[in-house]
MARMIMI-453272 format. One record per residue (C-alpha): x, y, z; residue in one letter. Coordinates in pm, 1 decimal. Example, Ala and Ser with C-alpha at 12.3 -4.5 7.8 and 13.67 -1.06 7.14 Angstrom:
BEGIN
        xx        yy        zz  aa
    1230.0    -450.0     780.0   A
    1367.0    -106.0     714.0   S
***
This chain:
BEGIN
        xx        yy        zz  aa
    2116.3   13320.5    4316.9   M
    2028.4   13692.7    4343.8   N
    2268.9   13943.2    4507.0   I
    2065.4   13951.9    4842.0   H
    2080.8   13575.5    4883.0   A
    2454.8   13585.5    4807.2   K
    2517.8   13846.3    5079.6   I
    2308.1   13654.3    5319.2   Y
    2497.0   13333.1    5244.5   S
    2836.0   13504.6    5298.2   L
    2716.9   13662.7    5623.1   L
    2605.6   13327.2    5746.1   T
    2951.7   13180.8    5665.5   L
    3129.9   13455.9    5848.3   I
    2916.7   13417.0    6150.6   L
    2966.1   13047.4    6154.4   T
    3346.9   13095.6    6147.4   I
    3334.2   13355.7    6420.1   I
    3125.7   13124.9    6625.6   S
    3361.4   12832.4    6576.6   A
    3656.1   13049.8    6690.0   C
    3505.1   13179.9    7009.8   T
    3355.3   13029.0    7337.7   D
    3009.2   12886.4    7300.2   H
    2751.7   12900.2    7574.9   N
    2819.0   12539.4    7662.4   D
    3192.2   12618.8    7727.6   G
    3333.8   12440.8    7418.6   T
    3596.4   12626.0    7196.6   T
    3768.8   12588.3    6867.1   L
    4052.9   12391.9    7049.4   F
    3806.3   12163.6    7241.9   D
    3919.1   11842.6    7069.8   E
    4290.8   11917.1    7142.0   I
    4218.9   12000.7    7503.7   L
    4022.6   11684.1    7575.0   K
    4324.8   11472.0    7483.8   K
    4639.1   11377.8    7665.8   P
    4852.9   11540.5    7805.8   P
    4606.5   11829.9    7851.4   Y
    4294.1   11633.5    7952.2   A
    4366.9   11626.6    8321.8   S
    4422.7   11997.7    8336.9   L
    4113.2   12056.3    8120.8   T
    3912.5   11859.2    8377.7   D
    4049.3   12051.7    8665.0   S
    3968.0   12384.6    8475.3   I
    3599.7   12259.3    8425.3   K
    3580.4   12208.9    8804.0   K
    3750.4   12535.6    8886.8   D
    3714.8   12773.4    8596.7   P
    3825.7   13081.8    8781.9   K
    4170.8   12934.7    8872.0   N
    4417.9   13134.8    8673.7   D
    4713.6   12897.8    8741.4   E
    4540.8   12605.9    8577.4   L
    4512.3   12796.7    8240.5   Y
    4872.0   12913.9    8281.0   F
    4999.1   12555.6    8341.5   R
    4805.8   12428.5    8038.3   R
    4924.8   12718.7    7832.0   A
    5290.5   12640.9    7907.4   I
    5237.9   12270.5    7810.5   R
    5049.3   12365.7    7497.8   L
    5317.5   12614.7    7399.6   N
    5603.8   12366.8    7452.7   S
    5415.2   12125.9    7223.7   D
    5393.4   12403.8    6949.8   Q
    5010.4   12451.0    6998.3   Q
    5033.8   12827.4    6961.8   A
    4670.9   12888.1    6917.2   G
    4518.8   12723.0    7222.3   P
    4832.7   12821.1    7428.1   A
    4761.7   13193.2    7353.1   L
    4395.3   13155.4    7441.5   A
    4500.5   13012.6    7780.0   D
    4760.4   13275.6    7846.3   F
    4496.9   13539.3    7762.9   R
    4232.5   13373.1    7991.0   K
    4483.3   13354.4    8279.3   A
    4569.7   13723.3    8235.7   W
    4202.3   13815.8    8228.2   S
    4167.3   13643.3    8565.4   L
    4477.3   13785.7    8725.4   K
    4712.5   14052.4    8614.3   K
    5038.1   13847.9    8662.8   N
    5360.7   13924.2    8485.2   E
    5418.9   13577.3    8369.7   Q
    5070.6   13564.0    8210.3   Y
    5139.0   13898.8    8024.6   A
    5483.2   13768.6    7914.7   L
    5340.6   13451.1    7764.4   G
    5056.6   13641.9    7602.0   T
    5283.9   13920.3    7459.4   G
    5545.5   13678.3    7331.1   S
    5303.7   13454.1    7146.9   L
    5115.8   13760.3    6999.9   L
    5459.4   13885.8    6872.7   L
    5503.9   13543.0    6701.3   E
    5159.3   13476.5    6568.1   T
    4969.5   13809.4    6576.0   K
    5219.2   14101.4    6558.3   P
    4957.6   14357.8    6497.4   A
    4794.7   14283.4    6836.0   E
    5122.5   14260.1    7025.1   A
    5184.8   14635.0    7055.7   L
    4840.5   14736.2    7200.9   P
    4838.7   14446.3    7447.3   F
    5187.2   14511.9    7573.3   L
    5138.4   14887.5    7616.9   K
    4827.3   14799.9    7830.1   E
    5017.7   14536.4    8030.4   A
    5304.5   14788.6    8101.2   V
    5054.2   15048.4    8214.8   E
    4918.5   14787.1    8473.9   I
    5257.5   14653.3    8565.9   L
    5499.0   14944.6    8504.3   P
    5778.2   14809.1    8718.8   E
    5807.9   14484.2    8514.0   S
    6144.6   14503.3    8342.4   L
    6066.8   14198.1    8134.1   L
    5753.1   14345.7    7992.0   L
    5923.3   14667.1    7914.8   N
    6192.3   14483.4    7739.8   L
    5935.5   14293.7    7542.3   T
    5762.7   14608.7    7456.9   L
    6084.8   14754.1    7334.5   A
    6135.6   14444.7    7108.6   R
    5790.7   14494.7    6963.4   V
    5854.6   14850.3    6888.8   Y
    6179.3   14746.6    6714.4   D
    6006.1   14468.2    6504.9   T
    5748.0   14721.4    6386.4   Q
    6017.2   14968.9    6277.1   G
    5957.2   15205.2    6561.7   K
    6320.8   15211.3    6674.4   T
    6312.1   15556.9    6816.0   D
    6024.3   15461.7    7051.4   E
    6228.2   15159.3    7164.0   A
    6522.4   15360.2    7228.5   L
    6330.4   15618.7    7437.5   R
    6178.3   15342.0    7638.5   L
    6519.8   15171.6    7704.5   L
    6679.7   15512.0    7798.7   S
    6404.7   15573.4    8054.9   S
    6453.8   15229.3    8202.3   L
    6828.6   15271.9    8222.7   L
    6782.0   15581.5    8432.2   V
    6631.5   15360.1    8695.2   K
    6848.6   15050.2    8616.1   N
    7180.0   15186.9    8485.2   P
    7358.8   14860.9    8546.5   E
    7102.6   14628.4    8390.1   Q
    7304.3   14425.9    8132.3   V
    7004.2   14328.9    7912.8   D
    6901.7   14684.5    7878.7   L
    7251.8   14790.9    7785.4   L
    7288.1   14522.0    7517.9   K
    6950.0   14588.6    7363.2   M
    7009.0   14955.0    7353.7   K
    7344.6   14896.0    7194.6   A
    7197.0   14668.1    6940.9   D
    6933.8   14935.1    6836.0   L
    7198.7   15208.0    6830.4   L
    7412.7   14987.9    6597.8   G
    7105.4   14959.6    6364.6   K
    7085.6   15337.4    6351.3   K
    7457.5   15375.0    6282.1   G
    7560.2   15504.8    6618.9   S
    7855.3   15258.5    6654.0   I
    8059.8   15457.5    6898.9   T
    7774.7   15484.9    7150.6   E
    7682.8   15117.8    7096.5   A
    8040.3   15009.0    7168.6   L
    8056.0   15216.7    7483.0   Q
    7738.2   15054.4    7617.1   L
    7866.5   14711.6    7538.0   L
    8199.1   14787.0    7711.3   E
    8008.8   14898.5    8013.0   K
    7808.8   14578.4    8008.9   A
    8135.0   14383.7    7974.7   Y
    8283.5   14547.8    8288.4   T
    7953.7   14434.2    8482.8   L
    7941.1   14075.5    8350.6   T
    8269.5   13967.8    8177.4   P
    8157.8   13613.6    8224.8   Y
    7869.3   13660.2    7984.2   D
    7966.8   13452.2    7669.6   V
    7706.0   13604.0    7451.4   E
    7811.2   13950.6    7540.6   L
    8170.6   13859.8    7476.5   N
    8082.9   13746.5    7117.1   Y
    7874.1   14058.7    7047.5   I
    8156.0   14286.8    7164.0   L
    8419.6   14085.8    6972.3   A
    8225.3   14112.9    6648.3   L
    8174.5   14489.2    6695.0   K
    8547.5   14534.8    6754.5   Y
    8626.8   14319.9    6455.1   A
    8393.1   14513.7    6225.3   E
    8529.9   14845.6    6345.6   Q
    8891.7   14722.2    6292.9   K
    8948.9   14770.9    6658.0   N
    9254.3   14561.2    6777.3   P
    9096.2   14510.5    7112.2   R
    8926.8   14213.1    6947.2   V
    9254.7   14020.9    6958.9   L
    9294.2   14042.5    7332.1   Q
    8934.0   13972.3    7396.1   L
    8938.7   13662.6    7163.4   C
    9260.3   13536.7    7314.6   D
    9101.9   13544.6    7659.8   S
    8805.1   13336.9    7515.7   L
    9039.0   13093.1    7366.8   V
    9215.3   13040.5    7697.3   R
    8881.0   12988.3    7872.9   A
    8782.6   12725.4    7620.5   D
    8950.6   12429.3    7796.4   S
    8786.8   12168.2    7562.9   L
    8896.9   12362.6    7244.1   G
    8560.3   12332.5    7086.3   I
    8444.5   12707.6    7035.2   H
    8511.2   12837.3    6672.5   A
    8394.4   13193.1    6732.6   E
    8706.1   13348.2    6878.4   P
    8904.1   13250.6    6565.3   F
    8618.3   13368.9    6336.7   Y
    8614.3   13713.0    6498.9   Y
    8984.0   13746.9    6464.8   K
    8950.2   13645.5    6097.3   G
    8687.4   13914.3    6052.2   I
    8925.3   14168.2    6195.8   Y
    9231.4   14076.1    5984.4   Y
    9001.7   14069.5    5674.5   S
    8881.8   14418.5    5754.6   A
    9244.1   14544.1    5782.3   I
    9323.8   14381.5    5447.6   N
    9554.8   14110.0    5602.8   E
    9381.9   13842.1    5398.3   K
    9632.0   13561.0    5438.1   A
    9598.1   13583.8    5832.6   K
    9226.2   13591.8    5799.4   A
    9207.1   13276.6    5587.1   L
    9418.6   13092.5    5846.4   V
    9190.9   13200.1    6121.2   L
    8874.7   13102.6    5918.8   F
    9028.8   12760.4    5863.2   D
    9097.8   12732.1    6233.8   E
    8728.2   12814.1    6316.8   S
    8614.8   12538.0    6090.0   I
    8874.2   12293.0    6244.7   K
    8721.7   12371.5    6588.6   R
    8370.5   12319.8    6461.3   D
    8315.4   12143.3    6126.2   Y
    7960.8   12268.3    6126.4   Y
    8041.3   12638.5    6183.6   F
    7876.0   12767.6    5869.2   L
    7978.3   13131.5    5918.8   D
    8349.8   13025.1    5890.4   G
    8284.8   12860.1    5543.7   Y
    8084.0   13178.4    5417.2   I
    8349.3   13420.7    5528.3   E
    8638.4   13211.7    5390.5   K
    8450.8   13168.9    5065.8   G
    8364.0   13533.4    5048.0   A
    8729.6   13634.5    5108.9   L
    8856.6   13398.1    4838.2   L
    8587.9   13541.6    4599.4   F
    8722.5   13893.5    4683.8   E
    9078.2   13779.4    4604.8   M
    8935.8   13648.6    4266.3   K
    9005.6   13281.7    4346.7   K
    8676.1   13182.2    4219.1   F
    8722.5   12805.0    4190.4   K
    8867.4   12784.5    4535.8   E
    8576.2   12989.9    4669.9   A
    8323.6   12767.3    4484.6   L
    8478.0   12454.5    4653.7   S
    8430.2   12622.7    5003.7   V
    8068.3   12704.9    4928.1   F
    7994.4   12361.0    4781.7   N
    8140.7   12208.5    5099.2   L
    7908.4   12437.1    5302.0   A
    7625.1   12314.4    5103.8   L
    7662.5   11973.0    5244.6   T
    7631.4   12108.6    5592.6   I
    7331.1   12334.6    5528.9   S
    7146.4   12265.8    5196.7   P
    6874.5   12524.8    5265.2   K
    7100.5   12836.0    5345.6   Y
    6998.3   13097.0    5090.5   A
    7323.5   13290.8    5119.4   D
    7516.6   12985.0    5021.9   N
    7337.5   12940.4    4694.4   Y
    7379.5   13313.4    4626.9   Y
    7755.0   13293.5    4666.7   W
    7777.4   12975.1    4462.4   I
    7587.2   13165.3    4192.2   A
    7826.8   13452.1    4211.8   K
    8128.3   13216.8    4169.2   C
    7960.5   13054.4    3883.1   Q
    7880.1   13380.2    3709.6   Q
    8247.1   13488.2    3751.2   A
    8354.7   13160.5    3595.3   L
    8122.7   13219.5    3297.6   G
    7872.8   12943.9    3404.2   Q
    7567.0   13162.6    3347.4   K
    7289.8   12904.2    3322.6   E
    7410.3   12734.4    3659.5   E
    7458.0   13086.4    3819.3   A
    7090.0   13179.5    3721.8   K
    6951.3   12860.2    3866.2   L
    7128.1   12913.3    4195.8   N
    7034.6   13280.5    4224.6   Y
    6666.7   13147.2    4185.6   Q
    6729.5   12879.5    4448.0   R
    6846.7   13155.8    4690.7   A
    6549.6   13362.8    4622.5   F
    6320.9   13057.6    4650.7   G
    6456.3   12994.5    5008.4   L
    6433.8   13361.5    5107.7   D
    6169.8   13566.2    4950.3   Q
    6320.3   13889.3    5083.9   D
    6657.2   13815.7    4914.9   F
    6608.4   14090.2    4645.4   R
    6983.0   14082.8    4539.6   A
    6941.3   13719.5    4440.4   A
    6630.0   13785.9    4239.3   K
    6783.3   14093.1    4070.0   D
    7079.6   13893.5    3974.8   S
    6889.1   13605.8    3831.4   A
    6676.6   13854.3    3628.7   D
    6982.1   14024.2    3488.2   K
    7117.3   13689.5    3360.3   L
***
């Protein structure tokens, strides 16, 4: 086969693929077989009868998305948006683009926000996209402008605090979280975020906050308040108190993996390598695919002189998380 024939064959293949991925003249699509089957068939029939009905595409997109059919769901969200500039359609499209085609998410959401500038949810989603693409300053500028108009919007406060924390502006982040807390003290997620920040900054306010969470836990099932207090006491070097609190967090919730990891890490810091290894091995029975756990097991084994076993577990950690460079580097050194 000469070079011109090869090029022609390649172009034919590309055009065939493109044709399969887009609408044909007869209305069929790449997802046609999926859409003909239950539970989508009835909606598909309705769309054939009324192809300009944006709500039908949206309803089918919601069902497809709930069934983990991201490709056809995205196509339906986009079709609904093309028919009507509705906030829900844009949110569905933007969220799925962020998950499946991140490079397309930013231009789509910027256009959507220009069309619907008053949509708080679209602006928040755009800020998240900026952040995921490493454009934290752009995200912060957007959030700051939104807060001028919505100074008591808790989601905006929480997100800006998170981004400021990433940039190392801890004091300002804490101030925003405290403001959010005064507005919605009943927000459990916010309580946990604030408690962790206090604990990491060795701020004793974490104790009162966590005590209030324990009192509110009438069923005695939440591990987090004890865990955050443990983080605080570990940070101020009161290790014995920290260990007691990590144990209490595990008693409250046997499957609370963070409690095991922090307890094991603290025992490792105290050079109690065998005890730490036992804790991490127990955590392994709860979550056998958690990369950090294998990493800590390897560190304990290395400290105990078990180099071959340590190398294998460093490799396992990296195998589970290809971004875990510390695990790979440790394995290579061994």
